[in-house]
C-alpha positions in Angstrom: 0.1 0.2 0.0 1.0 3.4 -0.7 2.4 5.9 2.0 1.4 9.3 1.2 3.6 12.1 2.4 3.0 16.0 1.8 5.4 18.7 1.3 3.7 21.6 2.6 6.2 23.9 1.2 6.4 22.9 -2.4 3.7 25.4 -3.7 1.9 22.2 -5.2 -1.9 22.0 -4.4 -2.2 19.3 -1.8 -4.7 16.8 -3.9 -2.0 16.9 -7.0 0.8 15.7 -4.6 -1.3 12.7 -3.5 -2.2 12.3 -7.7 1.6 12.6 -8.3 2.4 9.9 -5.8 0.0 7.5 -7.0 1.4 7.5 -10.6 5.0 7.4 -9.3 3.9 4.3 -7.6 2.2 3.0 -10.7 5.3 3.7 -12.8 7.3 2.2 -10.4 5.3 -0.9 -10.0 4.8 -0.2 -6.2 1.1 -0.4 -7.0 -0.2 -3.1 -9.1 -4.0 -3.4 -10.8 -6.0 -4.8 -7.8 -4.2 -3.1 -5.0 -6.3 -0.8 -2.7 -5.7 2.7 -1.9 -5.8 3.8 1.6 -9.2 4.8 2.3 -10.2 8.9 2.6 -10.1 8.5 6.6 -6.8 6.8 6.6 -5.1 9.5 4.6 -7.0 12.2 6.6 -6.0 10.8 9.9 -2.5 10.5 8.5 -1.8 13.8 6.9 -4.4 16.1 8.9 -6.0 17.1 5.6 -9.6 17.7 4.4 -11.4 14.6 3.5 -12.7 16.4 0.3 -8.9 17.0 -0.5 -8.4 13.1 -0.7 -11.6 12.7 -2.6 -10.8 15.1 -5.1 -7.6 13.5 -5.8 -9.3 9.9 -6.0 -11.9 11.3 -8.4 -9.0 12.6 -10.8 -7.0 9.4 -10.7 -10.7 7.7 -11.3 -11.2 10.3 -14.2 -7.9 9.3 -16.1 -8.9 5.5 -15.5 -6.3 4.9 -13.3 -8.1 3.8 -10.1 -11.8 2.7 -9.7 -13.8 3.1 -6.2 -16.2 0.5 -5.1 -18.9 1.3 -2.5 -18.2 -0.2 0.8 -14.8 -1.6 -0.4 -12.3 1.3 -1.2 -10.7 2.5 -4.2 -8.6 0.1 -6.4 -5.9 0.4 -8.7 -7.4 -0.6 -12.2 -4.2 -0.1 -14.4 -0.4 0.8 -14.4 1.9 3.2 -15.9 5.2 2.6 -17.2 6.6 0.3 -19.6 9.8 -0.9 -18.3 9.5 -4.6 -16.6 10.6 -4.8 -13.1 13.9 -6.3 -13.7 14.7 -3.1 -16.0 13.5 -0.9 -13.3 15.8 -2.7 -10.8 18.9 -2.5 -13.3 18.2 1.2 -14.1 17.7 2.0 -10.5 20.9 0.5 -9.5 22.7 2.3 -12.6 21.0 5.4 -11.4 21.9 5.3 -7.6 25.8 4.7 -8.9 25.6 8.0 -10.7 24.0 9.7 -7.9 27.0 8.7 -5.6 29.4 10.1 -8.1 27.7 12.9 -8.1 27.7 13.3 -4.5 31.3 12.5 -4.5 31.9 15.4 -6.8 30.3 17.8 -4.5 26.8 18.2 -6.1 23.8 18.8 -3.8 20.4 17.6 -4.6 19.3 20.9 -5.9 22.4 20.3 -8.3 21.6 16.7 -9.0 17.8 17.5 -9.9 19.0 20.1 -12.2 21.7 18.0 -13.9 19.2 15.2 -14.3 16.2 17.7 -15.6 18.7 19.0 -18.2 19.9 15.6 -19.2 16.2 14.4 -19.6 15.3 17.2 -21.9 18.2 17.2 -23.9 17.3 13.3 -24.5 14.0 14.4 -25.6 15.2 16.9 -27.9 17.9 14.8 -29.6 14.7 12.2 -30.1 12.7 15.0 -31.8 15.8 16.3 -33.7 15.8 12.4 -35.3 12.2 11.8 -35.4 
């Protein structure tokens, strides 16, 4: 089951943080079709947020076809995201972990890492556009 966390200083709406966390969990294989999301009450109790915020997040996920509510039972994952297999995810994660260790050894902090990673990702998509 997913364990939601909030970054109250991020400037991102709370419901969107929940949506993004579910999508990340789906992409990484943490959540699979059939898994139940925490109830709105469970999320409210843990995060001290308005129940309508949780319901809004779950409605957005349902609108996107990622989850479905079952009255009296909860909200369940309908489909996953991402194309890589679990084995590929594990291999790529190990590789990325090594890269992060190297970058940290070179003196980069987390913001430097995020900026560098984002730049490389954007560059890789631009290269893909040039060859398409």
